[in-house]
N, C-alpha and C positions, 0 to 999 in steps of 0.2 A: 504493500500500500504506500502511495506517494506521500510526501510530507504535507502537501497541500490537502490531500484527501483527509488526512488526520485532523484537519481543522473542523471537519463536519461529520465525521463518523468516529464513534468511540472504539478504540482498540481495547483488547482485553487488559492491557497494561493500564489504560486510563481508568477502566472500571475498578480494577484492583486498587489503584491509588485512591479513588473516591471512597471505597469501602474502608481502606486503612485510615483515611482522614476522619471518617465518621467514628470509628472505634477510638482513635486517638483523642478526638474532641470530647468523648465521654469521660476519658481519664483526666482530662486537663481542667484545671480550676478556672483558667482564664475565660472571659466571656467573649464570644464571637459576636461583636456588636453588629456587623453587617448582616450576618445570617439571622440575627434576632429581629430584623425588620420584617413586616408583613410582606407577603408575596406581591401585592399590588404596588407597594412602594419600591420594592426591589426591581420590578419590571419597569417602573418609571425611570429608575437610575440607569438600567441597562439599555433603555431606549436612546440614551444620549451617546452610545458608542457604536462602532461598526458591528454588523451582525457576526462577522467572523470572530471577533473578540468576545461577543456575547456567547457564541457556541463554545468557545474555549472554556468559559466559566463552568460548563457542565461537568468538568472533572473535579471540581472543588469538593463536592460531597454528594451524597444521595439526594439531598434536598434540591441541589442545584442542577441535577442531571437533566431534567426535562423543563426547567424553568424558562429556558430560552424560547420554547415554543409559545409561551404565554406573553412574550414581549409584543406589544401592539405596533410593531413597525419593522420594516426590512430596510437595511442600509448596506448594500452589497456592491462590490466592484467585479467587473467581468474577469479581471486578472486574479481574483481570489480562487479560481479554479483552473486546472491545467487543460480541461477540455470543455468545449461549449455545451455539449449534451449534459454533462454533469451539472453545469451551471443552471440549465433549464430545469433539470430534475429537482435541484434543490429549491428553486423558486416555486415550482409547482407544489412541492412537498410542504413548504412553509405556508403558502396560501391555503393549503388544505386544512391546516390546523385552525380550529375555531372559526370556520369559514363564515359563520353568521355574526361574528363579533366585529366591532368597529376597529378600523386600522388608522393609526395616527400618521405614520410615515411610510412612504414607499419610495426608496431612493436607489436608482441604478446608475452607475457611472463607469468610466473606463480606467479607474485607478489600477495601477500595477499591471496594466495590460500591455503586452508586447505587440505593438501594432504591425510588426512584420510577420506575426504568426497567422497562418491561414486556418481559420476555424472550419471544422467539418461538422455540419449539423443536418438533421433529418428534415427540417422545415424552415422556411424563411424566417430570419430573425425578426423582421417587422411584424410578422403574424404573431410571434410569441409575445412581443412587447404589447401589441394591440390587445391580445387576450388578457394579459396581466393587468393592463390599465382598466379595462372593462370590469375585471374582477374587483380591483381595489376601489373603484368608484362605487360599486354596489355595497362595499363595506364602509362607505362614507369616509374615505381617506381625507386627511386634512392637509398633508404636505406631500405633493407629488413632484419628484425630481427625476427626469429621464434625460441623462446627459450622455448622448451618443458620441461616436467618433468616426462616422462614415465607414462602417466595416467593409462595405463594398461600394464601388463607384456607382453601380446601377441600382443599388438598393437604398431605400429611404424609409424611415419610420414615419408613418402617417398617424397623427394623433386622432383617436376615435372621437366621434361626435358626442359620446357620453360625457366627456370632460367638460363640455360647454354648459352642462346643466347639473354639475356636481355641487349641490348646495352646501356641502360640508367643507369644500376646499378653501384653504387659507393661503397656501403658497403654491405657485406653479413655476417650475424651472425646467426649461427644455434646451437641448443643444442638438444641432444637426438633425432636426426633425422637420416635418411638413405640417403646416396648419391649414386645413381646408376652410373654405368659406362657410361659416355656420348659418343655418336658417334662423336660429335664435340663440341667445346667450343669457343664462341666468346663474350668476356666480355671486350671490349676495354676501359671502364671507371672505372673498379673495382680497388680500391686502398687498401681496407681493407677487409680481410677475417678472421673471428673468428669462429672456429669449436670446440665445447665443447661436449665431449662424443658423437661424430658423428661416425656412422659406415660407412665404405666404401665398395663398392661392391667387389673391388679387389685392387691390388697394383696400377693399372693404373688410378683409379678413381680420386684420389687427384692429381696425377701427371698431368693428362690432364686438370683438373680444373685450376691448377696453370699456365700451359703453355698457356692457353687461356686468361690469364689476363696480357696483355702486359705492364700495368703501375702499377702492384701490388706493394705496398710499405710495408704493414704491414700484417703479417700472424701469427695467433695463432692457435695451435693444442693442445687441452687438452684432456686427457682421455687415458685409456688403453684398451678400448673395441674395438680393431681393429682385430676381429677374422679372417677376410679374408685378412689381410695385413701382409706381411712378410718384406717388404721394404717400409718405409715412405720416399718417395723421394721428395725433395724440390729443384727444379731447376728453377731459375728466374734471369734474367738480371737486373730487376728493383727493386728487394726486398731490403728494407732498415732495416726492423726489423722482427725477427723470434723468436717466443716463442713456446717451446715444453715442456709440463708437462705431464709425463707419470706415470708409477707405482711408488708408494712410497716404494715398497718392491721388492726383486729380483723376477724374473720370475719363478714361481714354476713349470711351464710346460717345462722350459729349451728350449724353442724354440729360434731359432736364429733371433731375431728381429733386424732390421737395420734401423737407421735414417741417411739418406744421404742428405747433403746440398751442393749445388753448386750455389753460389750467389756472383758475383764479386763486387756488390755495397753494400753488407750487412754491416751495421754499428753497430747494436745491436742484441745480441742473448742471450736468456734465455733457458738454458737446465736444467731440473729437472726431473730425471728419473733413477730409480734403476734397472728396469727390462729389458731395452733395452741392447742387447748383444754387439752391435757394432755401433759406430758413425763414419761416413765417411765425412770428411770436405774437400771441394775443392774450390779453387778460392776465399778465404776470405781475400784478401789483404787489403780491406777497413775497416776491423773490428776494432771498437773503444772500445765498451763496451761488456763484457761477464759475465753472471752469470752462474756458473757451479756447479751443485750438481748431479753428476752421479756416478754410481758404476760399469757400464759395466756388469751388471748381476752377480756381485760378492757380497759376503756377509761376515759377521764376521766368519761364519763357512766355507765358500768357498772362501778362499783367493786366490790371484794371484799365480798360479803355475809357478815357474821358468822354468819348462820344457814345458810350453804351449807357444810355439814360435808364434803361430798364434795370440793369445790374446796379447802377448807382442808387436808384430808388429803393431797390430791394435791400441793399446794405444799410441805407439810412433808416428804413422802416424797422429793420432788425434791431438796430441800436436803440431806436425809440421803444421797441417792444421789451427790451431788457433794462430800460432806464431806471427801474425801481431798485435794482440790485445794490446791496450794501457791501458785499465782500466778493472780490473777483480775482481769479487766476487767469492770466492771459498769456498766450504764446507769441513769440516774435513774428511768426507767420501771419497771425491775425492782426497784430499791430501794423504790419507792413501794408495789409489791405486797407486798414483804416487810414493810414498815412496817405496812401494813394488817393483815397476819397477826399481827404482834406485839401489836396491840391486842386480839387475841382469845386468843392463847396464846404460849408461849415459843418463840422461834425456835431451831431446832437449831444446835448449835455447829459451827463450822468450825475444828477444832483444828489442822489442818496449815497453814492459810493464813498465810503470812508476808509476802506482797506483794499490795497491792490498788490498783487504779486505778479511779477512779470519774469518770464524765462526766455532768455535770448539764446539762439542757437549759435551765435558768434558775438562779436564785439560791437555790433551796429546799434548802439543805444540811442543815436541821435534822432531816431523817429519817435522816441518816447515823449519829449516835451510837447509835441503837438497833441498827443492823446491826453496828457496831464491837464492841458488847458480846457478839456471838456469835463474835467472832474473838479468842480469848484469847491467841494467840501472834503477833499481827500486828506486824511490824517496820518495814515500809516502806509509805507511803501517798502516792499521787499523786491530786490532784484537778484537774479542768478544768471550766470553766463557759462556756456560750454567753451571748450578749448578748440572746437572745430570751426575753422573759417567758413563763412557762407559761400554758397555756390556763385552767386552774383551779387555784389554789393548794391544796396539800394542808393539811388541818387537822392541826396538830402538837399532840400532847398536851404540856402543860406538865409540868415536873418536873425534878429534878436528874439529871444524867448521871453515869455511873460513871467511875472512873479508867481510864487507858490504861496498864497496867503494863509492857507490852513494846514499845510504839511507840518507834522510834529515829529515823526520818527521815520528814519530811513535806514534800511539794512541792505548792505551789498555783500552777497555771498558768492561762493565759487568764483573768486575774482578773475579779472580779465587776463592777467598775465602781461598785458601791454601797459607798461607804467605810464606812458604819456596819455593813453586813452583813459586809464584809471584816474589819473589826476584831473583830467578834464571833466570826467563825470562827477567826481566829488566836488569840484569847484562849482559846477552848475547848481548843485543843491545848496551849498553853503552861501552862494552869492544871490540866489533867487528865493530862498525860503525865509519869510519874515518872522515866523514863530517856531522855527525848528528847535526842538529840545535835545535831540540826540541823533547823531549819525554814526553808525557802526560799520566798519569795514572788517569782514571776516577773511583773514589771510589763508592762502593755501598752506598746507602743512610744511611744504618745502621752503616756505618763506618766513617761517615763524621767527627765525633769527634776525630777520630784517625789521621786525615790528617796531623797535625804538626809532630807527632811522625813518621809516615810513610815517610814523605818527608825528615826528618832529617836522617833517615836510608838510603834512596835512595841516598842522597847526599854524603854518605861515600863510595859509589861504584866507583871504578876508571873509568874514562871516557877517551876513546881514542880521542874523539873530544873535544878540550879545549873550544870551543864556544857553547857546547851543554847546553841547558836549560832544567831542569827537573821540571815538574809541576804536582801537585796533584789537580785534578779539580772535579767539580760537575758533576755527571753522566748525568744530563739533557742537558748538552752542547755537549754530545758525538753524532757524526753523522756517526759513523762507522757501522759495520754489526749488 
């Protein structure tokens, strides 16, 4: 018997060990506090750990031998078994225990799976998963996670229609699956949906899924494999958090992909997508935190065309749509697009923004002042720089920069390595910030010995704020981008 099989089937040695532990416990005066708990509480504890580890607990004593069968959840990785048919057999066996009772968790994923291994199985994998999902829906499952890894190119797990009307469901997480267009959706308890590389039947599939979740709070949509989708529409009155991660490069097909968000209670949003052509933001008055790394399907080779009025209008409306945000993380690629817009028209104001973190892929910080002019109430600014030069430097318009009347704290981390550019950046903040309280430069570890010399040089720079403190600090204490 293989070592992996021993995780799920009791060998004679394991049974003998359990018997010995029972006899030994009777002779021992010490109290086994864990075994003293009632079965329902023990099952609740075991529900929090992977099923393979739960089954291992069956060798502890006679009392624990069959306890794993009563745990109201399955958390299993395909790689927990050496053969696919054994995996199927175990899942079928587990679902056969107490088949009329409620099931809290049903989790399948590809943990520990050797993706180079070619499974041999008697029936299509998708049919097995479909059958299991229908079974757990009947048992009123609360947390359904089916995280696939495209076992075969021509095979795809299609989520059965029964999921759309599972009134007990609270969490739905899917990867590498297909969501058909539902006739109706009724998911009154779903609070979390996580979709990773999931294909949708059409534009309406995701929209109808979201509209049928009246208490949805967290939505994540990752992946760029939305062949049948032109508009990714997120409309929810209850949504608090939305994450969208799409293409990391511009859309080579040049299709007009759109992400539209209408969520009046949304507090947190993460957008990371180069390939989407248009973002439409509506009713985001509650937005608190925003991470933004988007290029609107523009690239270093395809810059914003001043004559492209439609694209300019879209970017301006997007900025107006997120104007209520208070805390923002922004990438230099997005700053570059906004800078190009500023050369054509005035950038909309972000009046509520008080904290900003900006990550630069190189040393081209000169586009930042134009954006800061649209943040009239900014108090805290964190900057980070990579050491990789940009592909093509942005052409920066010369001219005086305005004052920074509200900025109180500046942190510059992962410093630039270019001493001249670094000094110029620090000078900009010290000379333009009227109420600056503290500017902190976090040195690279290789430059720690230079700290006294660098600090002495920075202290010679004129400061508009007489109360400003200049600090050169250890990079380990930097909490910025």
